[in-house]
N, C-alpha and C positions, 0 to 999 in steps of 0.2 A: 863235052861229052861225059867226062868223068862225073861232073855234078849230076847230070841226068841219070847216069847209072847208079849213083849213090841214092838218088831219089827212088829209082826202081827197086833197089834192095829194101829201102825203108818201107815202101808201099807193100812189098811182098811180106815182110816181117809183120806188118800191121794187118795182114789179111786182105789187103786190097789187090788181089790177084789180077783183075782186069786192068787196073791202072798201071801196075807194074808191067804187064804184058804189052800194053800200048806203047810204053816208053821203050822197052827193049827191041820192039819190032822196027824201030827207027834206025837201028845201028847194026852193022855187020862186023863187029869187033869181037875178039875171042871172049872177053869178059861178058859182053852182052849176050853172047851165045850161051855162056855158062849160066847166067841168070835165067835165060829162056828155058834151058834144060831143066833147071830146078822147078820152074813154074809148071812145066808139063809133068814133072814127077809128082808135084803136089796134086795136080789135077787127076793123076792116075793114068796118064797116057804114056806108058813106058816106051812105046815105039817112037813117038814124036820126041820124047825126052832124050832117048839115045841118039836120035838124029842130031839134036843140038849139042849133046856132049861131044860128038865127033868133031864139032867145029870149035869147041871150047879149048882152053889151055890144056896141055898134056896132063897136068896133075889132076884135072877134073874127070870124074867118071861116075857113072850111074851108081856103082856099088860103094863109092868112097865114103859116103855119109849116110848114116841111118836116119838122121833127123834133118829135115829141110831147114829148120831154123839154124842149126849148127852150121850147115853149109852156107847159108846166107850170111851168117856172121863171118865165116872165112872169106867170103867174097868181099864183104865190107872192109875187112882188114886189108885185103889186097888193094882195094880201091884207095884206102887211106895210106898206103905205102908202108904198112907195118909188116 
């Protein structure tokens, strides 16, 4: 699963929103929910994004990051154990 979530982050950073979204929909893990939340934030769907943030790790929130790429980088670091 971790490799799949890393792939989802890489796809999102590359602008491949649909590909990333298809990957994260397969998992019900807090990190997958966080990625899912960021994807909906990128899309401009604040309500759906907040829904997924509620299922993400406690440190993740809609307001925590101004830039989606910065947030995706933070997720990548967490997935890499940094």
